[in-house]
N, C-alpha and C positions, 0 to 999 in steps of 0.2 A: 765312758762313751759320750759322744757328742749329743747335745740335746736340741740341735736344729731339727725342726719338725719335718722339713722337706729338703732333700738334697738332689741337685741336678748335676750329673756327671757329663759334661759336654766335651765332645772330641773336637779338636782343632779343624780348621779348613784344609783343603787339599794342597799338597805340595807337588812339585814336579816329580819328586821321587814316588809319591803315591801313584801318580799317573803312569809312571814307568814300572810300577810294581817292584820297587826297590825296598829292601829292608832298611828302615830308618833307625830304630832303636834310639840311642842317645846322640846320634849325629844330629846336626842342626840345620837342615835345609829350611828356607823360608816358605811362606805361602806363595803359590803361583797366582796368576790372574783369576783363575776360577776360585781358588781358595779365598781370596780377598772378597770376591762377590758373595761367596757362601757365608762369610763372616757377617756381612751386612744383612743378609737375608735372615740368618738365625738370630741376630741381635734383636730384631723386632719381636720374635716369638719369645725369646728369653725375657725381654722387658715386660711382656704381658703376664709373666709369672710373678711379678713384683718381688724380685730377689732383694735381700737385705745385705748380702755379702757376695763378693766376687773374688775368688782365689784362683791363681793360675800356676801351672808348671812354668819353670823359667826357660823352657825351650823357646826358640824364636817363633816357631809356628803356633805354639799355644799362646804366647804373649801377644802376637799380632791379632789373633782371634779375640782374646780377652780384652785388648785395648778397644777394639770396635764395639764389643758388647758393653764395655764400661761407658763409652761415649754415649751410646744410645740409651742405656739404662740409668745414666747419671751416677755411676758407682766408681770408686777407686779400685784399682787392681792390686791385690795383695799377692806377692810372689812366693811360691812354695816349691823348692827344689825336689821335695819328696813326692811330688806329683809327676815327675818326669816319666817318660816311656821306659819300658823294660830294656835294659842294656842287652844288646845282641852280639857283643864281641866281634869276631872276625866276619860275621855275616853283614855287618852294617855297610851300606853302600852297594851291595850286590843285589842283582835281580834274583827272583826265584829260580829261573832257569840256570843262572850262574852258580847258585848254591847247590842245586841238584847235581850239577856236573862236578864241582870242586869238592863237595862234601856230601856224597850220596847217602852215607849211613846216617849222618845228622839230619839230612833233609827227610829221610824216611821216618825218623822219630817224630819230627815236626808235623809231617802230614798225618801221622797217626794220633796226634794230639798229646804226645809225651813231651816232658821237659827235655831240653837239650843242653846239658851243662857243659858238654865238651867244646862248645863254641866260645867259651870264655865270657859268657854273659850271665845275666841274673836268672834265678829260678822264679817261677810264678809266686812261690811262697815268700820269697824275699821282697818282691814287688808289693805284694799284698801287705806285708808287715810295715814297710815304710809309708805306704799310702794310708794305712789305718792309723799310724802314729800321727800323721798330719790331720786326718779326719777327726780324731778324738779331741783335738785342740780347738775345734770350731766353737765359737761362742753360742750362747743361747739366743737363737733367732728363729724366725719363721721359715725362711728359705735361703739356702746357700747354693751358689753355683760354683762348681769346681771345673775349670777348663783344663783338660788333661788329654790322655791318649787312650787308644782302644784297649791295649793290653792292661794298662794300669786301671782303667775304669772297670774292666771285666774282673780283674783280680779283687778289687775293692768290693764290687758288687757281690761276688761269691762269698767273701768274708762276712759281709753284713747279713747275707741271707743264710749263712751257715752251710754253704755248699763247698765241698772240698775243691782244691785248686786243680785236681786232675779230672774234674768233671766239667763239661762245657755245655750247659743247657741253653746258653744265650749266644746268638750269632755275634760276630764282631760289629762294633759301631762304625757306621758310615761317617765320612767327614761332615762336621757340623751337625751331627745328630747327637741325641743324648739319652741317657738312662735316668729315670726319675724314681726315687725311693722316698718313702714316708714312714714316720713312726706310728705303729699301731698303738692306739690308746688303751693298752691292756694292763698297765701297771706292772709289767714284768721287769725284772732286773737281771741282766741288762735288758734294755727295751727291745722290743721285737720290730725289726725293719721289714717292710713289705715293698715289693716291686710294683710300682704304679704304671710304668711303661718302659719300653726299651726300643731303641732306634727311632725315637721320636724326632720329628724335624719337618722340613718343608716337604710338600707332596712331590712324588716322583720316585724314580728308582732309588732304592736304599743303597745298593752296592752296584754302581755302574761300571762293573768290571766283567771280563769274560767269565762265563759259567765254568766252574770247576767241579771236581768230584766231591760228594758230600763229606768224605773223610777229611778234606782240606779246609772245611769251613771254619773250624775253631782256630786254625793256625793264622788266619788273616789278622788276628788280634795283635800279632807281633810286628806287623808291617809298619 
């Protein structure tokens, strides 16, 4: 297990697909104008945490965000493909309404918080496994920042906290917001990770999207 004492899981800035409520998965749309501005806003906050290492998913939207953070924080960006978003198969590029019409049974599973393997994408467990593999290779440092995606960050957070992947106690990460975890100095093996904060970021609305039914909250992680 990694011995970084604090880990920040930062979601990338907004893309046009985020604004249009399209499923992105491992498709690669870039940041839009709002997303670029968000990256500069969050870079100041991340720099204040005095990170020693900056690692990013190799997706364009994550790399664009990480590059800005690196410039402000004075850190090189290390690329890590295992931090990519959850693959969503034939949903990628479609809006939620389009998926609901074309794949109603799959959409119903997603709304209920269940894994949807029929769409040809990854399971939450598979995402958690690859993200954890990358996480365990972090060097011994005080604070590491991982620029990633909502579903990937949530899957890794669940794993570190010992929460099953079919349980969703945390809401999805907003663009350019982060989850912060730290090592409890308990001497346990493996060490015990604790949640310091979730959806941390600039003040304002965390999810500036239309309000939906509570059952759909966890599913935003895959967008």
